[in-house]
C-alpha positions in Angstrom: 16.0 27.8 -9.1 12.4 26.4 -7.1 9.0 28.2 -8.9 7.9 30.4 -6.2 5.2 31.4 -8.2 1.5 30.2 -6.6 0.8 26.7 -8.3 -3.0 27.0 -9.2 -5.6 24.4 -8.2 -9.8 24.3 -9.2 -12.1 23.5 -6.6 -15.0 23.2 -7.6 -16.0 27.1 -7.9 -13.1 28.0 -5.9 -10.3 29.1 -6.3 -7.2 28.3 -4.2 -3.6 28.9 -4.5 -0.4 26.9 -3.3 3.1 28.4 -2.5 5.6 26.6 -2.4 5.6 27.0 1.2 2.6 25.0 1.3 2.9 22.6 -0.2 6.5 21.7 1.0 4.1 21.5 4.8 2.5 18.9 3.0 4.6 16.8 1.8 6.8 16.6 4.7 3.5 16.3 6.7 3.5 12.7 4.0 6.8 11.4 4.9 5.9 12.1 8.8 2.9 10.4 8.3 4.1 7.6 6.4 6.4 7.1 9.5 3.4 7.4 11.7 2.2 4.7 9.6 3.8 1.9 9.5 5.8 2.7 12.9 3.3 -0.3 14.2 4.3 -2.6 11.7 7.3 -2.4 11.6 7.5 -3.5 15.6 6.0 -6.4 15.0 8.1 -7.4 11.8 11.1 -6.9 13.3 10.3 -10.1 15.6 10.7 -12.2 11.9 13.4 -11.0 10.2 11.1 -9.1 8.0 10.3 -5.6 6.2 7.9 -4.1 4.9 8.8 -5.6 2.0 7.2 -8.9 3.5 4.6 -6.6 4.6 3.3 -5.2 1.4 3.1 -8.8 0.0 1.5 -10.4 2.5 -1.5 -8.0 2.0 -1.7 -8.2 -1.1 -1.3 -11.6 -1.8 -4.6 -11.0 0.8 -6.9 -8.5 -1.1 -6.2 -11.3 -3.9 -6.2 -14.4 -2.9 -4.8 -16.7 -6.2 -2.5 -13.6 -7.3 -0.3 -14.4 -9.8 3.5 -13.3 -9.3 3.5 -11.0 -12.7 0.5 -9.2 -11.1 2.0 -8.8 -8.2 5.5 -8.2 -9.9 3.0 -5.1 -11.0 1.7 -4.3 -7.9 4.8 -3.8 -6.1 6.7 -2.1 -9.3 10.1 -4.5 -7.6 11.8 -6.2 -9.3 11.0 -11.0 -9.5 14.4 -10.8 -7.9 13.7 -8.6 -4.9 10.5 -10.3 -5.1 11.1 -14.0 -4.8 13.6 -13.6 -2.2 11.5 -12.7 0.2 8.6 -15.1 -1.4 11.1 -17.2 -0.5 11.3 -17.1 2.9 7.9 -16.4 3.4 6.8 -20.0 1.9 10.0 -21.4 3.2 8.3 -19.7 7.1 5.4 -21.7 6.5 2.9 -18.4 5.5 2.3 -18.0 1.6 1.4 -20.6 -0.3 2.6 -21.1 -4.1 0.3 -23.3 -6.8 0.6 -24.0 -10.2 -1.4 -22.6 -12.7 -3.7 -25.3 -13.3 -4.2 -23.4 -17.2 -0.4 -22.0 -17.8 1.7 -24.3 -15.7 4.3 -21.3 -15.8 2.6 -19.8 -13.4 2.8 -19.4 -9.7 -0.5 -18.7 -7.8 -0.2 -17.6 -4.4 -2.2 -17.7 -1.2 -1.5 -16.6 2.4 -1.8 -19.6 4.3 -3.3 -19.8 7.8 0.2 -18.8 9.9 0.4 -16.2 6.9 -3.5 -14.2 7.2 -2.9 -14.5 11.4 0.3 -12.4 11.2 -1.8 -10.4 7.6 -4.8 -9.9 10.5 -2.3 -8.8 13.4 -0.7 -6.1 11.3 -3.6 -5.0 9.5 -5.1 -4.0 12.2 -2.0 -2.1 13.9 -2.3 0.4 10.6 -6.0 0.5 10.9 -6.6 1.8 14.0 -3.7 4.6 14.1 -6.3 5.4 10.7 -9.5 5.0 11.9 -8.2 7.1 14.5 -7.3 9.3 12.2 -9.9 9.3 10.3 -12.7 10.4 12.3 -10.9 13.0 14.1 -11.2 14.8 10.9 -13.9 13.4 9.9 -15.9 12.5 6.9 -15.2 15.7 3.8 -11.7 15.3 5.1 -11.1 11.4 4.5 -13.3 11.9 1.1 -10.9 15.2 0.8 -7.3 13.1 1.2 -8.6 9.9 -0.6 -9.4 12.3 -3.9 -5.4 13.5 -3.3 -3.9 10.2 -2.6 -5.7 9.0 -6.0 -4.6 12.3 -7.5 -0.7 11.4 -6.7 -1.3 8.2 -8.5 0.4 7.1 -11.2 -2.2 5.9 -14.0 -0.9 2.3 -13.8 -0.9 1.8 -9.8 -5.0 3.9 -9.8 -5.6 0.8 -12.2 -5.0 -1.3 -9.8 -6.1 0.1 -7.0 -9.5 0.7 -9.0 -10.3 -2.7 -9.2 -9.5 -3.6 -5.4 -11.1 -0.4 -4.4 -14.2 -2.2 -7.0 -13.6 -5.3 -4.7 -11.1 -8.2 -7.3 
């Protein structure tokens, strides 16, 4: 039986009560927004026979060139087998390069090739255009609130990854 009592949230000096109905609307808005956010890249990826896992891998390899497979596993939260399948395809297709580590020969460091960087740029451009349009429509206060909500929803380990990326590393 769902809890129908409002959940109080402290926001500055005002107290905001959220009903289950308001939370349901937020959840549904997030589902539909995510569909829109991924629609443009999905159409591009389909031309290559790739899926969202390929996009996520390329995004984070681009963000942290030379990242290790283990770091990518931690960020993406997928199994080694699943990531290896994605990486194998991206490497065979000439989009990702894998190099053996200098200090630890067991490590593999990943970076995008020129072709991989071009595809990642195309995918990111599509998402940036959608985000830019939405952010402009919502305004700076809403954008700051949106980021605050997203950060509050992250698991601590993911928030740590996010903060490292946000801080440039």
